[in-house]
C-alpha positions in Angstrom: 0.0 0.0 0.0 2.7 2.5 0.9 4.6 2.0 -2.3 1.4 2.5 -4.2 0.8 5.7 -2.2 4.2 7.1 -3.0 3.8 6.2 -6.6 0.5 8.0 -6.8 1.8 11.0 -4.9 4.8 11.1 -7.1 2.7 11.0 -10.2 0.5 13.8 -8.9 3.4 16.0 -7.9 5.7 15.1 -10.8 4.9 17.7 -13.4 7.5 17.9 -16.1 10.8 16.1 -15.8 13.3 18.4 -14.1 16.0 19.9 -16.3 18.9 18.9 -14.0 19.4 15.2 -13.6 20.3 13.8 -10.2 23.5 11.7 -9.9 23.1 9.0 -7.2 26.0 7.1 -5.8 25.1 3.7 -4.2 26.2 0.2 -3.7 25.2 -2.1 -6.6 23.7 -4.6 -4.2 21.5 -2.2 -2.3 17.9 -3.0 -3.0 16.4 -0.2 -1.0 18.5 2.3 -2.9 17.1 1.0 -6.1 13.5 1.2 -4.8 14.2 4.9 -3.8 15.5 5.6 -7.3 12.3 4.2 -8.8 10.3 6.4 -6.4 12.2 9.4 -7.7 11.9 8.4 -11.4 8.1 7.9 -10.9 8.0 11.5 -9.6 9.6 12.8 -12.8 13.3 12.9 -11.8 16.0 11.8 -14.2 18.5 9.7 -12.3 22.1 8.8 -13.3 23.3 6.0 -11.1 26.9 5.4 -10.2 27.5 2.1 -8.4 30.4 2.1 -5.9 31.6 0.1 -3.0 33.5 3.1 -1.5 31.0 5.7 -0.4 33.3 7.5 2.1 34.9 9.9 -0.5 31.4 10.6 -1.9 30.0 11.5 1.6 33.1 13.6 2.3 32.6 15.5 -1.0 29.0 16.0 0.0 30.0 17.6 3.3 28.1 15.0 5.3 28.8 14.7 9.0 28.6 11.0 10.2 25.3 11.6 12.0 23.6 12.6 8.7 24.8 9.6 6.6 22.5 7.0 5.0 23.0 4.4 2.3 23.1 6.5 -0.9 24.0 10.0 -1.8 22.7 12.2 -4.6 23.7 15.5 -6.1 21.2 17.7 -8.0 21.4 21.4 -9.0 24.1 22.1 -6.4 22.3 20.3 -3.6 23.1 17.1 -1.8 20.3 14.5 -1.2 21.3 12.0 1.4 19.2 8.9 2.0 15.5 8.1 1.4 14.3 11.7 1.1 10.8 11.9 -0.5 10.5 13.2 -4.0 8.1 16.0 -2.9 10.7 17.3 -0.5 13.4 17.3 -3.2 11.1 19.2 -5.5 10.3 21.7 -2.8 14.0 22.2 -2.2 14.6 22.9 -5.9 11.6 25.3 -6.2 12.4 27.3 -3.0 16.2 27.2 -3.4 17.0 27.8 0.3 20.6 28.6 1.4 21.4 25.0 2.6 23.8 22.4 1.4 21.1 19.8 1.1 18.6 17.4 2.6 19.2 14.2 4.6 17.3 11.4 6.3 19.9 9.9 8.6 20.0 6.1 8.8 17.3 4.2 7.0 13.8 4.8 8.5 11.5 1.9 7.6 8.6 4.2 6.5 10.7 6.3 4.1 10.3 5.9 0.3 12.2 2.9 -0.9 11.9 1.2 2.5 8.1 1.2 2.5 7.3 -0.5 5.8 4.8 1.8 7.6 4.9 2.7 11.2 8.2 4.5 11.8 8.1 8.4 12.1 11.0 10.2 10.6 12.3 13.7 9.8 13.8 15.2 6.7 16.6 17.5 7.8 18.2 20.4 5.9 21.9 20.9 6.6 24.3 23.7 5.9 28.0 23.9 5.0 29.0 23.6 8.7 26.7 20.6 9.3 24.1 22.5 11.2 20.6 21.0 10.8 17.0 22.0 11.0 13.8 20.1 10.3 12.7 20.5 6.7 9.7 18.1 7.0 8.2 15.5 9.4 6.5 12.3 8.5 4.3 10.3 10.9 5.3 6.9 9.5 
């Protein structure tokens, strides 16, 4: 049901495909990363996937503090997208263009897109160049 909901929500929010593609770095064997990529594509994002077993340099380039890390890291239009951030939040970030480095969902909350197991509340955090965070959005799970 949850995957269906995200697919429907993505289709309703998608609009045209964004001009800037997102580059996502992930492990080739990570199934939840692939499910998140599908969520993003269903919402109209063009995704270029780079499989790697060495995520440390990618996370360093992204300016991610260890407490913000998740399983995959994306770059789009100058922003970092870390983890299972919902497509609607990425779209909002790109439309509003706040002065932040990016959005992150630390860890791998079970209710986030790509995980799709209801019941776990989570927060999408924005973060700046210094690693300071604030809540961008909250999800009840």
